[in-house]
Phi, psi and omega in degrees: 000120179300140178274100186053235183250012185275127181263340181209159179225143161280146184239121176251142180239002182292139176228167185223065183298334181272348179219071191299332180294344175293335180298300178295330177296316178295320178301321179293318179296315178299319179299315179293322179295315180295318180298324181278354182082013181272351180212140177285180177307136189225138171248139171237119179245113188221169181245113183276173169259200181278116181203144170259126180258117184264142177271175184299320180293327176296316183298329180275354182285144177299333182274003185302311180301322179291323179294319178298316179297320180298319178298313183291326176295333180272004178090014178250140172284178181221136179216168178254127189280158179283322183270175181282196179096179180259182186303136175227155183239141173247155170215182177294353175262017182244172176228139172250126178236123176234145176236128177243120195233128176291139180197117182292334179228070189297328183295334181288342184238023180303308183294322180299318178295318178301314181299313184288323178295315179299323181290326174303309181292314184299313183291325177296317180288325176298325178294342176270000178098011181271142172281076187270133182226154176262131177144159181285134171271126180307127179088005182288157174286152182041063188296145178200146180297337185248020170299155175249128186235172174249125174062013184073016187238324183228140180280136177244327186222134172246147184227134177224166181226155170218138181233146167228170178297115177105353182194163176225148177243129176241123183242138180246138166248117186240121180265111180271312174212172181083036179299330179295322178297316180297317180297316185293323180281326183285336180301307178289329179295312180291329175298316180295326180278352180072033183256133175277136177197171180245108181303336181289352178275356178283122179236175176213151182298323180296332177294331181268327180232089182307133180092351179296138177231181185294324180298319180296316182290320177301316179298319180296319180294313182293324177295319180294315179292318183291346178294336183235355185222146174279131180249126180245107180290126178229168176257138179297128182279154185296324182296319179292318178298318179298321178297320178294319180298327182293333182248002185302322182297337179294339184254002178271130178296141182290000000 
């Protein structure tokens, strides 16, 4: 299934587990570059470290400072995410997948991007033998209509979007293993934010496919995307990285 009207993507693999705020900062720079026509459609597939990514509503919550402290007390860093939604957690058992797509009228295709992005993740996981479904699991963290779950019971993938004039950014949080870590850090974080949720809805791909690791899931995702799109592996250029570094502090939780 073609992803909107994009026929090819440049592929970046750089990640910043030791400085997680560089992730959303780089996503913002890529979004602006694609919107300006300075860069073609781009995918970034990376491996994060331990971090809780807070959404805009979280940042405005009275409990935000306590939630940030709870995350850091649990050994997770804290940052503010580029896309919407509520707090989500990454660990060394996760994958971050972002797609930045040129679109002169991005708001007109918001739902279409969500549908197609969810299908990329769902079909890749189904190919691994998971009963993967699209839709919100009642009580899940960072709830969304286009989450990808297993068996309708546990969340595996969360998807969010950000748009500017001329481009859209679609971001995935994919839990490959370590569901216990995600559950343990989100319990005090969500408590501080005053959010009701069910910790038992936290899932991981390894829980469904024993022995699955990040390399296996990355291959499944790239194979699924590559079935309909040409992927060109490139190296992140220094000018773009420097631009991201200049704004990275804007995405670090205080």
